[in-house]
Phi, psi and omega in degrees: 000136174245140177249116179271125178272151180289156173301132179084007177299136187281163177297326179294319179296317178299314180299320181295320177295318179295322179293321177298317180300316180294322178299325180285354177097011180255160170272134179254129180239116180275125177242116185260117176261185182293316183253326188231160170253137181237141178243119176273135175248111184246131179167202183291118188279358178294338179249032185294341180301324180290333176290324177298335179292344178297346181296344180273356182281151180298135178090352182271128177269318183197158173238128185231122178288142176258120187278337180289147178293335177268108188274307186283329179276350181291147176294340176292326180288331182208104181290331176284134176295139180288132174247121183254132180251131175236100189063236178267001184271132175249137184237117178108357178265214182283344182271139177279119182282130181233123174234134186211157179153181182285157177299316183233147168277121186249331181193164177295321178296316181296315186286329176290321175298315179297315182296317180296321180295313181290323179293319178297327182281344179114009176291146181266333184222142176263130174253148178189129183275128173266325176242126185240118172283117185242147178302317178261137177291351183262354178281165178300124184259005179101165180271358180065220181298330177298323176293320179300317182294327178287325173298320177295320184292315179289326176299314182289324184288322187253000179056055179223129176296154184233153184227135178215162184274143176246133184243327187246128176306330181289344183262000186300311184297319181296313184293322182297336177293331188256333188241166180265330181228130181259128187256137174250121182284171185298327182286346180245014182304322181252028173276085192293325174297325175296310181299316180299317181289327178292339176292348181257001182264139183268042176227153180300146179244126178262102190258115180275148176287138177286164185299330179230031183268129175288168178297318180295320179294324177297316180291331176287330178289324175294329179299324180301315180293312183296323182291341177271357177111351180267111183268001187263078182240130179246128177270143180229119168275121185230017179094147178237162182278126180227189180284344186290137181245357181289336177232164185297314173223190177242116180290123180270081182303322183296343180294334184295303178295329176296313178297321180295334177274338188257335186222154177270356182285147177298148181237120178243149183242137176243096182281347182290312180288336181290322188255325185074007184221122184297338185291336183264358189290313185297311178298328182284330174297319180297317181296321182292322176297315180296329183279349175111020179294150177272346182189173179225148172233121181232150178271128182230128180226135181302329180218080184305327180294343180254001184297142180279349175203138175056037178297319186298336184258004183266134176280145167286159180308316181295327177284333174292317178298319176297319175304311183296322180294316183288337181284336188310310182293330179290317177297319181296314180297331180283355182077027180238171172231163176280000000 
């Protein structure tokens, strides 16, 4: 249920409604729009009739039931698209958000080379994994806190925000000390203890779609984070597992317009994990922009042939610059700017 406050509703009236919602046994989530304030009431819907009675309270304009199982991520809860700010970077607005960098932080030299290349090419955020979930226990698992320290060092030196993956709820506080955006990988999309704890962190969460996760399930995963109080969630389409073997996964282009119709949260596309082959990344980036994506995430490595993880799907710096140049007309046609 959402409670729509009248234009000009006072802070006291908003506070009283939120207190009443809490008294009824629901969680109250305040959503502030340009013109109006909306309060989401989340809890057991069997007693929703008592929530409908809030329409009689001062300052309340209307009470509207949300039919979707995902309440706070639904476009019904917030008609205005969510714009998330990381420093001077906007995610979800008119600017096309670009995050790029290597799959893993491997050394100081490697991450500085990658960061300089992606920043020069026009990326807004540097990505790099310090903790890596790998299919094989014998594969490179990341540098851990050492990798986090390198991300922080390069971020301060080159003035670029950084993003890294979080796997363990116990590591959240540690990772949050070093990075600007916390990423949830496809294998942890439905790690509910992790999602709930991320809901208590005051930093953006970059939530990837699981390998076999439906769109509704992805939005329900976002709901775990939102329901704990963190409204800064970025959704990422990164391909799903199908019967096709020509690519690593299958990029679900159709998910982009579907998500734009279902949620107010920003939608970013990762074509590298979808294809597993750098040769397909540029055309799929163009397709994602045309389909309405709010941003793109691509892997860039100074020497992909020497990468400790995901080298075949990583762009060389010169190919990343080529991508950015070729994307310009597509971004313009989509009514956005870099």
